[in-house]
HTML snippet that shows the backbone in 3Dmol.js (N, CA, C, O; Angstrom):
<script src="https://3Dmol.org/build/3Dmol-min.js"></script>
<div id="view" style="width:600px;height:400px;position:relative"></div>
<script>
const pdb = `
ATOM      1  N   UNK A   1      -8.517   1.867   9.879  1.00  0.00           N
ATOM      2  CA  UNK A   1      -7.514   1.824   8.704  1.00  0.00           C
ATOM      3  C   UNK A   1      -7.840   2.309   7.599  1.00  0.00           C
ATOM      4  O   UNK A   1      -9.005   2.293   7.204  1.00  0.00           O
ATOM      5  N   UNK A   2      -6.907   2.789   6.964  1.00  0.00           N
ATOM      6  CA  UNK A   2      -7.670   3.592   5.462  1.00  0.00           C
ATOM      7  C   UNK A   2      -6.780   2.787   4.362  1.00  0.00           C
ATOM      8  O   UNK A   2      -5.680   2.373   4.727  1.00  0.00           O
ATOM      9  N   UNK A   3      -7.233   2.540   2.971  1.00  0.00           N
ATOM     10  CA  UNK A   3      -6.594   2.299   1.706  1.00  0.00           C
ATOM     11  C   UNK A   3      -5.121   3.579   1.629  1.00  0.00           C
ATOM     12  O   UNK A   3      -4.676   4.531   2.271  1.00  0.00           O
ATOM     13  N   UNK A   4      -4.965   3.144   0.952  1.00  0.00           N
ATOM     14  CA  UNK A   4      -3.512   4.263   0.921  1.00  0.00           C
ATOM     15  C   UNK A   4      -3.128   3.913  -0.458  1.00  0.00           C
ATOM     16  O   UNK A   4      -3.034   4.826  -1.279  1.00  0.00           O
ATOM     17  N   UNK A   5      -2.913   2.786  -0.780  1.00  0.00           N
ATOM     18  CA  UNK A   5      -2.151   2.640  -2.019  1.00  0.00           C
ATOM     19  C   UNK A   5      -2.953   0.601  -2.396  1.00  0.00           C
ATOM     20  O   UNK A   5      -3.241  -0.288  -1.594  1.00  0.00           O
ATOM     21  N   UNK A   6      -3.032   0.645  -3.874  1.00  0.00           N
ATOM     22  CA  UNK A   6      -3.830  -0.702  -4.461  1.00  0.00           C
ATOM     23  C   UNK A   6      -2.455  -1.380  -5.897  1.00  0.00           C
ATOM     24  O   UNK A   6      -2.213  -0.955  -7.027  1.00  0.00           O
ATOM     25  N   UNK A   7      -1.962  -2.360  -5.226  1.00  0.00           N
ATOM     26  CA  UNK A   7      -1.168  -2.827  -6.336  1.00  0.00           C
ATOM     27  C   UNK A   7      -1.511  -4.204  -6.617  1.00  0.00           C
ATOM     28  O   UNK A   7      -1.977  -4.988  -5.790  1.00  0.00           O
ATOM     29  N   UNK A   8      -1.152  -4.556  -8.318  1.00  0.00           N
ATOM     30  CA  UNK A   8      -0.636  -5.737  -8.199  1.00  0.00           C
ATOM     31  C   UNK A   8       1.075  -5.947  -7.669  1.00  0.00           C
ATOM     32  O   UNK A   8       1.445  -6.947  -7.055  1.00  0.00           O
ATOM     33  N   UNK A   9       1.768  -5.072  -7.956  1.00  0.00           N
ATOM     34  CA  UNK A   9       3.531  -5.093  -8.234  1.00  0.00           C
ATOM     35  C   UNK A   9       3.637  -6.075  -7.150  1.00  0.00           C
ATOM     36  O   UNK A   9       2.751  -6.879  -7.440  1.00  0.00           O
ATOM     37  N   UNK A  10       4.110  -6.422  -6.239  1.00  0.00           N
ATOM     38  CA  UNK A  10       4.467  -6.807  -5.227  1.00  0.00           C
ATOM     39  C   UNK A  10       5.781  -6.167  -4.576  1.00  0.00           C
ATOM     40  O   UNK A  10       5.937  -6.234  -3.357  1.00  0.00           O
ATOM     41  N   UNK A  11       6.931  -5.412  -5.579  1.00  0.00           N
ATOM     42  CA  UNK A  11       7.802  -4.669  -5.108  1.00  0.00           C
ATOM     43  C   UNK A  11       7.536  -3.095  -5.429  1.00  0.00           C
ATOM     44  O   UNK A  11       7.996  -2.002  -5.101  1.00  0.00           O
ATOM     45  N   UNK A  12       6.907  -3.428  -5.946  1.00  0.00           N
ATOM     46  CA  UNK A  12       6.431  -1.584  -5.649  1.00  0.00           C
ATOM     47  C   UNK A  12       5.522  -1.655  -4.088  1.00  0.00           C
ATOM     48  O   UNK A  12       5.913  -0.856  -3.238  1.00  0.00           O
ATOM     49  N   UNK A  13       4.377  -2.549  -3.716  1.00  0.00           N
ATOM     50  CA  UNK A  13       3.921  -2.620  -2.262  1.00  0.00           C
ATOM     51  C   UNK A  13       5.397  -2.766  -1.177  1.00  0.00           C
ATOM     52  O   UNK A  13       5.480  -2.818   0.050  1.00  0.00           O
ATOM     53  N   UNK A  14       6.251  -2.794  -2.059  1.00  0.00           N
ATOM     54  CA  UNK A  14       7.459  -3.377  -0.506  1.00  0.00           C
ATOM     55  C   UNK A  14       8.279  -2.054  -0.594  1.00  0.00           C
ATOM     56  O   UNK A  14       8.788  -1.749   0.484  1.00  0.00           O
ATOM     57  N   UNK A  15       8.526  -1.198  -1.621  1.00  0.00           N
ATOM     58  CA  UNK A  15       9.219   0.167  -1.671  1.00  0.00           C
ATOM     59  C   UNK A  15       8.047   1.374  -0.986  1.00  0.00           C
ATOM     60  O   UNK A  15       8.383   2.419  -0.429  1.00  0.00           O
ATOM     61  N   UNK A  16       6.574   0.880  -1.214  1.00  0.00           N
ATOM     62  CA  UNK A  16       5.931   1.877  -0.685  1.00  0.00           C
ATOM     63  C   UNK A  16       5.796   1.703   0.750  1.00  0.00           C
ATOM     64  O   UNK A  16       5.789   2.762   1.377  1.00  0.00           O
ATOM     65  N   UNK A  17       5.658   0.368   1.602  1.00  0.00           N
ATOM     66  CA  UNK A  17       6.083   0.364   2.852  1.00  0.00           C
ATOM     67  C   UNK A  17       6.854   0.970   3.487  1.00  0.00           C
ATOM     68  O   UNK A  17       6.764   1.809   4.383  1.00  0.00           O
ATOM     69  N   UNK A  18       7.902   0.338   2.798  1.00  0.00           N
ATOM     70  CA  UNK A  18       9.663   0.699   3.163  1.00  0.00           C
ATOM     71  C   UNK A  18       8.986   2.370   3.199  1.00  0.00           C
ATOM     72  O   UNK A  18       8.686   2.833   4.300  1.00  0.00           O
ATOM     73  N   UNK A  19       8.870   2.841   2.490  1.00  0.00           N
ATOM     74  CA  UNK A  19       9.103   4.519   2.336  1.00  0.00           C
ATOM     75  C   UNK A  19       8.328   4.737   3.550  1.00  0.00           C
ATOM     76  O   UNK A  19       8.882   5.449   4.388  1.00  0.00           O
ATOM     77  N   UNK A  20       7.070   4.246   3.860  1.00  0.00           N
ATOM     78  CA  UNK A  20       6.054   4.586   4.724  1.00  0.00           C
ATOM     79  C   UNK A  20       6.691   4.239   6.644  1.00  0.00           C
ATOM     80  O   UNK A  20       6.430   4.857   7.676  1.00  0.00           O
ATOM     81  N   UNK A  21       7.794   2.690   6.345  1.00  0.00           N
ATOM     82  CA  UNK A  21       8.068   2.501   7.308  1.00  0.00           C
ATOM     83  C   UNK A  21      10.009   3.848   7.928  1.00  0.00           C
ATOM     84  O   UNK A  21      10.683   3.922   8.955  1.00  0.00           O
ATOM     85  N   UNK A  22      10.036   4.288   7.073  1.00  0.00           N
ATOM     86  CA  UNK A  22      11.421   5.531   6.782  1.00  0.00           C
ATOM     87  C   UNK A  22      10.838   6.497   7.252  1.00  0.00           C
ATOM     88  O   UNK A  22      11.372   7.603   7.179  1.00  0.00           O
ATOM     89  N   UNK A  23       9.591   6.335   7.856  1.00  0.00           N
ATOM     90  CA  UNK A  23       8.805   7.667   7.983  1.00  0.00           C
ATOM     91  C   UNK A  23       8.976   7.652   9.622  1.00  0.00           C
ATOM     92  O   UNK A  23       9.350   8.442  10.489  1.00  0.00           O
ATOM     93  N   UNK A  24       8.586   6.569   9.562  1.00  0.00           N
ATOM     94  CA  UNK A  24       7.232   6.198  11.663  1.00  0.00           C
ATOM     95  C   UNK A  24       6.069   5.929  10.802  1.00  0.00           C
ATOM     96  O   UNK A  24       5.100   6.455  11.349  1.00  0.00           O
ATOM     97  N   UNK A  25       5.756   5.416   9.828  1.00  0.00           N
ATOM     98  CA  UNK A  25       3.971   5.375   9.917  1.00  0.00           C
ATOM     99  C   UNK A  25       4.105   3.893   9.518  1.00  0.00           C
ATOM    100  O   UNK A  25       4.712   3.311   8.619  1.00  0.00           O
ATOM    101  N   UNK A  26       3.290   3.499  10.548  1.00  0.00           N
ATOM    102  CA  UNK A  26       2.731   2.328  10.814  1.00  0.00           C
ATOM    103  C   UNK A  26       2.200   1.565   9.449  1.00  0.00           C
ATOM    104  O   UNK A  26       2.300   2.388   8.539  1.00  0.00           O
ATOM    105  N   UNK A  27       1.626   0.204   8.898  1.00  0.00           N
ATOM    106  CA  UNK A  27       0.625   0.302   7.676  1.00  0.00           C
ATOM    107  C   UNK A  27       1.201  -1.146   7.494  1.00  0.00           C
ATOM    108  O   UNK A  27       2.225  -1.567   8.032  1.00  0.00           O
ATOM    109  N   UNK A  28       0.216  -1.971   6.484  1.00  0.00           N
ATOM    110  CA  UNK A  28      -0.123  -2.358   6.925  1.00  0.00           C
ATOM    111  C   UNK A  28      -1.089  -2.822   5.436  1.00  0.00           C
ATOM    112  O   UNK A  28      -1.837  -2.056   4.830  1.00  0.00           O
ATOM    113  N   UNK A  29      -0.726  -4.754   4.973  1.00  0.00           N
ATOM    114  CA  UNK A  29      -0.515  -4.677   3.590  1.00  0.00           C
ATOM    115  C   UNK A  29      -1.897  -5.814   3.757  1.00  0.00           C
ATOM    116  O   UNK A  29      -1.713  -6.349   4.850  1.00  0.00           O
ATOM    117  N   UNK A  30      -2.830  -6.232   3.300  1.00  0.00           N
ATOM    118  CA  UNK A  30      -3.901  -6.690   3.336  1.00  0.00           C
ATOM    119  C   UNK A  30      -4.533  -8.047   1.980  1.00  0.00           C
ATOM    120  O   UNK A  30      -5.385  -7.561   1.236  1.00  0.00           O
ATOM    121  N   UNK A  31      -4.366  -8.762   1.834  1.00  0.00           N
ATOM    122  CA  UNK A  31      -5.083  -9.570   1.145  1.00  0.00           C
ATOM    123  C   UNK A  31      -3.831  -9.919   0.185  1.00  0.00           C
ATOM    124  O   UNK A  31      -3.801 -10.031  -1.041  1.00  0.00           O
ATOM    125  N   UNK A  32      -2.700 -10.066   1.250  1.00  0.00           N
ATOM    126  CA  UNK A  32      -1.705 -10.616   0.505  1.00  0.00           C
ATOM    127  C   UNK A  32      -2.277 -12.642   0.124  1.00  0.00           C
ATOM    128  O   UNK A  32      -1.831 -13.322  -0.800  1.00  0.00           O
ATOM    129  N   UNK A  33      -3.193 -13.046   1.048  1.00  0.00           N
ATOM    130  CA  UNK A  33      -3.679 -14.396   0.911  1.00  0.00           C
ATOM    131  C   UNK A  33      -4.330 -15.230   0.192  1.00  0.00           C
ATOM    132  O   UNK A  33      -4.611 -16.429   0.194  1.00  0.00           O
ATOM    133  N   UNK A  34      -4.572 -13.950  -0.667  1.00  0.00           N
ATOM    134  CA  UNK A  34      -6.057 -14.533  -2.058  1.00  0.00           C
ATOM    135  C   UNK A  34      -4.895 -15.216  -3.119  1.00  0.00           C
ATOM    136  O   UNK A  34      -5.337 -16.026  -3.934  1.00  0.00           O
ATOM    137  N   UNK A  35      -3.666 -14.969  -3.137  1.00  0.00           N
ATOM    138  CA  UNK A  35      -3.578 -15.972  -4.131  1.00  0.00           C
ATOM    139  C   UNK A  35      -3.875 -17.469  -4.170  1.00  0.00           C
ATOM    140  O   UNK A  35      -3.759 -18.241  -5.122  1.00  0.00           O
ATOM    141  N   UNK A  36      -4.478 -17.816  -2.326  1.00  0.00           N
ATOM    142  CA  UNK A  36      -5.240 -19.037  -2.746  1.00  0.00           C
ATOM    143  C   UNK A  36      -6.023 -19.693  -3.354  1.00  0.00           C
ATOM    144  O   UNK A  36      -5.980 -20.913  -3.512  1.00  0.00           O
ATOM    145  N   UNK A  37      -7.337 -18.458  -4.018  1.00  0.00           N
ATOM    146  CA  UNK A  37      -8.318 -17.908  -4.031  1.00  0.00           C
ATOM    147  C   UNK A  37      -7.791 -17.858  -5.849  1.00  0.00           C
ATOM    148  O   UNK A  37      -8.337 -18.758  -6.487  1.00  0.00           O
ATOM    149  N   UNK A  38      -7.076 -17.177  -6.487  1.00  0.00           N
ATOM    150  CA  UNK A  38      -6.515 -16.767  -7.411  1.00  0.00           C
ATOM    151  C   UNK A  38      -5.854 -17.777  -8.313  1.00  0.00           C
ATOM    152  O   UNK A  38      -5.896 -17.381  -9.477  1.00  0.00           O
ATOM    153  N   UNK A  39      -5.371 -18.725  -8.207  1.00  0.00           N
ATOM    154  CA  UNK A  39      -4.363 -19.372  -8.827  1.00  0.00           C
ATOM    155  C   UNK A  39      -3.134 -18.616  -8.804  1.00  0.00           C
ATOM    156  O   UNK A  39      -2.556 -18.459  -9.880  1.00  0.00           O
ATOM    157  N   UNK A  40      -2.631 -18.113  -7.733  1.00  0.00           N
ATOM    158  CA  UNK A  40      -1.156 -17.612  -7.324  1.00  0.00           C
ATOM    159  C   UNK A  40      -1.224 -16.705  -8.691  1.00  0.00           C
ATOM    160  O   UNK A  40      -0.510 -15.722  -8.491  1.00  0.00           O
ATOM    161  N   UNK A  41      -1.778 -16.654  -9.937  1.00  0.00           N
ATOM    162  CA  UNK A  41      -1.304 -15.549 -11.055  1.00  0.00           C
ATOM    163  C   UNK A  41      -1.389 -13.794 -11.179  1.00  0.00           C
ATOM    164  O   UNK A  41      -1.235 -13.109 -12.189  1.00  0.00           O
ATOM    165  N   UNK A  42      -1.685 -13.366  -9.799  1.00  0.00           N
ATOM    166  CA  UNK A  42      -1.358 -11.866  -9.474  1.00  0.00           C
ATOM    167  C   UNK A  42      -2.308 -10.979 -10.274  1.00  0.00           C
ATOM    168  O   UNK A  42      -1.888  -9.984 -10.864  1.00  0.00           O
ATOM    169  N   UNK A  43      -3.944 -11.445 -10.295  1.00  0.00           N
ATOM    170  CA  UNK A  43      -5.112 -11.280 -10.551  1.00  0.00           C
ATOM    171  C   UNK A  43      -5.899  -9.637  -9.755  1.00  0.00           C
ATOM    172  O   UNK A  43      -6.649  -8.760 -10.181  1.00  0.00           O
ATOM    173  N   UNK A  44      -5.066  -9.967  -8.171  1.00  0.00           N
ATOM    174  CA  UNK A  44      -6.936  -9.514  -7.494  1.00  0.00           C
ATOM    175  C   UNK A  44      -5.148  -8.638  -6.595  1.00  0.00           C
ATOM    176  O   UNK A  44      -4.387  -9.225  -5.825  1.00  0.00           O
ATOM    177  N   UNK A  45      -5.052  -7.542  -6.972  1.00  0.00           N
ATOM    178  CA  UNK A  45      -4.504  -5.879  -5.763  1.00  0.00           C
ATOM    179  C   UNK A  45      -4.279  -6.664  -4.326  1.00  0.00           C
ATOM    180  O   UNK A  45      -4.754  -7.766  -4.054  1.00  0.00           O
ATOM    181  N   UNK A  46      -3.677  -6.074  -3.701  1.00  0.00           N
ATOM    182  CA  UNK A  46      -3.128  -6.338  -2.619  1.00  0.00           C
ATOM    183  C   UNK A  46      -2.936  -4.359  -1.783  1.00  0.00           C
ATOM    184  O   UNK A  46      -2.192  -3.449  -2.150  1.00  0.00           O
ATOM    185  N   UNK A  47      -4.034  -4.399  -0.545  1.00  0.00           N
ATOM    186  CA  UNK A  47      -4.018  -3.045  -0.561  1.00  0.00           C
ATOM    187  C   UNK A  47      -2.764  -2.728   0.679  1.00  0.00           C
ATOM    188  O   UNK A  47      -2.366  -3.399   1.632  1.00  0.00           O
ATOM    189  N   UNK A  48      -2.506  -1.805   0.311  1.00  0.00           N
ATOM    190  CA  UNK A  48      -2.202  -0.948   1.974  1.00  0.00           C
ATOM    191  C   UNK A  48      -2.291   0.188   2.636  1.00  0.00           C
ATOM    192  O   UNK A  48      -2.322   1.380   2.330  1.00  0.00           O
ATOM    193  N   UNK A  49      -2.334  -0.620   3.904  1.00  0.00           N
ATOM    194  CA  UNK A  49      -3.492   0.342   4.920  1.00  0.00           C
ATOM    195  C   UNK A  49      -3.082   1.871   6.002  1.00  0.00           C
ATOM    196  O   UNK A  49      -1.854   1.944   6.020  1.00  0.00           O
ATOM    197  N   UNK A  50      -3.412   2.487   6.453  1.00  0.00           N
ATOM    198  CA  UNK A  50      -2.935   3.084   7.179  1.00  0.00           C
ATOM    199  C   UNK A  50      -3.601   3.086   8.249  1.00  0.00           C
ATOM    200  O   UNK A  50      -4.532   2.315   8.484  1.00  0.00           O
ATOM    201  N   UNK A  51      -3.095   4.137   9.150  1.00  0.00           N
ATOM    202  CA  UNK A  51      -4.175   4.589   9.892  1.00  0.00           C
ATOM    203  C   UNK A  51      -4.985   5.945   9.719  1.00  0.00           C
ATOM    204  O   UNK A  51      -4.309   6.948   9.496  1.00  0.00           O
ATOM    205  N   UNK A  52      -6.063   6.048   9.782  1.00  0.00           N
ATOM    206  CA  UNK A  52      -6.499   7.435   9.323  1.00  0.00           C
ATOM    207  C   UNK A  52      -6.105   8.590   9.471  1.00  0.00           C
ATOM    208  O   UNK A  52      -6.516   9.414   8.653  1.00  0.00           O
ATOM    209  N   UNK A  53      -5.557   8.858  10.114  1.00  0.00           N
ATOM    210  CA  UNK A  53      -4.358   9.367  11.667  1.00  0.00           C
ATOM    211  C   UNK A  53      -3.504   9.972  10.629  1.00  0.00           C
ATOM    212  O   UNK A  53      -3.651  11.092  10.138  1.00  0.00           O
ATOM    213  N   UNK A  54      -2.245   8.770  10.247  1.00  0.00           N
ATOM    214  CA  UNK A  54      -1.436   9.041   9.560  1.00  0.00           C
ATOM    215  C   UNK A  54      -1.895   9.318   7.857  1.00  0.00           C
ATOM    216  O   UNK A  54      -1.034   9.896   7.195  1.00  0.00           O
ATOM    217  N   UNK A  55      -2.749   9.067   7.380  1.00  0.00           N
ATOM    218  CA  UNK A  55      -3.385   8.991   5.956  1.00  0.00           C
ATOM    219  C   UNK A  55      -3.142   9.958   5.217  1.00  0.00           C
ATOM    220  O   UNK A  55      -3.346   9.811   4.012  1.00  0.00           O
ATOM    221  N   UNK A  56      -2.692  11.087   5.661  1.00  0.00           N
ATOM    222  CA  UNK A  56      -1.834  12.370   4.194  1.00  0.00           C
ATOM    223  C   UNK A  56      -1.251  12.569   4.283  1.00  0.00           C
ATOM    224  O   UNK A  56      -0.874  12.986   3.188  1.00  0.00           O
ATOM    225  N   UNK A  57       0.137  12.773   5.571  1.00  0.00           N
ATOM    226  CA  UNK A  57       1.156  12.045   5.252  1.00  0.00           C
ATOM    227  C   UNK A  57       1.521  10.954   4.698  1.00  0.00           C
ATOM    228  O   UNK A  57       2.446  11.090   3.898  1.00  0.00           O
ATOM    229  N   UNK A  58       1.276  10.317   4.784  1.00  0.00           N
ATOM    230  CA  UNK A  58       1.529   8.517   4.520  1.00  0.00           C
ATOM    231  C   UNK A  58       1.046   9.260   2.876  1.00  0.00           C
ATOM    232  O   UNK A  58       1.909   9.085   2.016  1.00  0.00           O
ATOM    233  N   UNK A  59       0.037   9.884   2.500  1.00  0.00           N
ATOM    234  CA  UNK A  59      -0.302   9.981   0.934  1.00  0.00           C
ATOM    235  C   UNK A  59       1.709  11.429   0.427  1.00  0.00           C
ATOM    236  O   UNK A  59       2.634  10.919  -0.204  1.00  0.00           O
ATOM    237  N   UNK A  60       1.779  12.605   0.790  1.00  0.00           N
ATOM    238  CA  UNK A  60       2.095  13.313   0.929  1.00  0.00           C
ATOM    239  C   UNK A  60       3.547  12.413   0.469  1.00  0.00           C
ATOM    240  O   UNK A  60       3.840  12.417  -0.727  1.00  0.00           O
ATOM    241  N   UNK A  61       4.491  11.601   1.516  1.00  0.00           N
ATOM    242  CA  UNK A  61       5.576  10.697   0.862  1.00  0.00           C
ATOM    243  C   UNK A  61       5.531   9.991  -0.258  1.00  0.00           C
ATOM    244  O   UNK A  61       6.275  10.190  -1.218  1.00  0.00           O
ATOM    245  N   UNK A  62       4.335   8.812  -0.172  1.00  0.00           N
ATOM    246  CA  UNK A  62       4.326   8.270  -1.327  1.00  0.00           C
ATOM    247  C   UNK A  62       4.188   9.363  -3.021  1.00  0.00           C
ATOM    248  O   UNK A  62       4.683   9.210  -4.137  1.00  0.00           O
ATOM    249  N   UNK A  63       3.317  10.361  -2.453  1.00  0.00           N
ATOM    250  CA  UNK A  63       3.446  10.695  -4.179  1.00  0.00           C
ATOM    251  C   UNK A  63       4.287  11.547  -4.087  1.00  0.00           C
ATOM    252  O   UNK A  63       4.122  12.429  -4.929  1.00  0.00           O
ATOM    253  N   UNK A  64       5.407  11.747  -3.231  1.00  0.00           N
ATOM    254  CA  UNK A  64       6.641  12.756  -3.285  1.00  0.00           C
ATOM    255  C   UNK A  64       7.503  11.639  -4.049  1.00  0.00           C
ATOM    256  O   UNK A  64       8.423  11.962  -4.801  1.00  0.00           O
ATOM    257  N   UNK A  65       7.090  10.090  -3.769  1.00  0.00           N
ATOM    258  CA  UNK A  65       8.782   9.716  -4.172  1.00  0.00           C
ATOM    259  C   UNK A  65       7.700   8.906  -5.198  1.00  0.00           C
ATOM    260  O   UNK A  65       7.392   7.748  -4.917  1.00  0.00           O
ATOM    261  N   UNK A  66       7.266   9.414  -6.125  1.00  0.00           N
ATOM    262  CA  UNK A  66       6.776   8.994  -7.391  1.00  0.00           C
ATOM    263  C   UNK A  66       5.019   8.059  -7.545  1.00  0.00           C
ATOM    264  O   UNK A  66       4.667   7.581  -8.623  1.00  0.00           O
ATOM    265  N   UNK A  67       4.574   8.014  -6.896  1.00  0.00           N
ATOM    266  CA  UNK A  67       3.766   6.758  -6.925  1.00  0.00           C
ATOM    267  C   UNK A  67       2.007   7.417  -6.785  1.00  0.00           C
ATOM    268  O   UNK A  67       1.402   8.066  -5.932  1.00  0.00           O
ATOM    269  N   UNK A  68       1.781   7.026  -7.675  1.00  0.00           N
ATOM    270  CA  UNK A  68       0.315   7.691  -8.178  1.00  0.00           C
ATOM    271  C   UNK A  68      -0.591   6.852  -7.008  1.00  0.00           C
ATOM    272  O   UNK A  68      -0.749   5.632  -6.981  1.00  0.00           O
ATOM    273  N   UNK A  69      -1.253   8.044  -5.854  1.00  0.00           N
ATOM    274  CA  UNK A  69      -2.051   7.946  -5.294  1.00  0.00           C
ATOM    275  C   UNK A  69      -2.955   8.607  -5.382  1.00  0.00           C
ATOM    276  O   UNK A  69      -2.887   9.827  -5.538  1.00  0.00           O
ATOM    277  N   UNK A  70      -4.386   7.710  -5.272  1.00  0.00           N
ATOM    278  CA  UNK A  70      -6.333   8.608  -5.280  1.00  0.00           C
ATOM    279  C   UNK A  70      -6.058   8.871  -4.041  1.00  0.00           C
ATOM    280  O   UNK A  70      -5.400   8.471  -3.080  1.00  0.00           O
ATOM    281  N   UNK A  71      -6.843   9.745  -4.410  1.00  0.00           N
ATOM    282  CA  UNK A  71      -7.477  10.826  -3.172  1.00  0.00           C
ATOM    283  C   UNK A  71      -9.271   9.900  -3.160  1.00  0.00           C
ATOM    284  O   UNK A  71     -10.240  10.430  -3.702  1.00  0.00           O
ATOM    285  N   UNK A  72      -9.345   8.825  -2.608  1.00  0.00           N
ATOM    286  CA  UNK A  72     -10.776   8.580  -1.979  1.00  0.00           C
ATOM    287  C   UNK A  72     -11.382   9.084  -0.773  1.00  0.00           C
ATOM    288  O   UNK A  72     -12.530   8.754  -0.475  1.00  0.00           O
TER     289      UNK A  72
END
`;
const viewer = $3Dmol.createViewer("view");
viewer.addModel(pdb, "pdb");
viewer.setStyle({}, {cartoon: {color: "spectrum"}});
viewer.zoomTo();
viewer.render();
</script>
């Protein structure tokens, strides 16, 4: 799994995940339960992960829809 997108915004994360799902690209959100450590204030970003084989296509899908994707 490779990190595709990182954000503190749960709505943006849900939108990105839905876009990938619409293109049949499986994704997984990591760090969802970190709020236990941070006290639910939303300072720790969540990461959207995809398989390495799907990484380039997923980057294209999100960048075509206005998401800023880093090229790590």
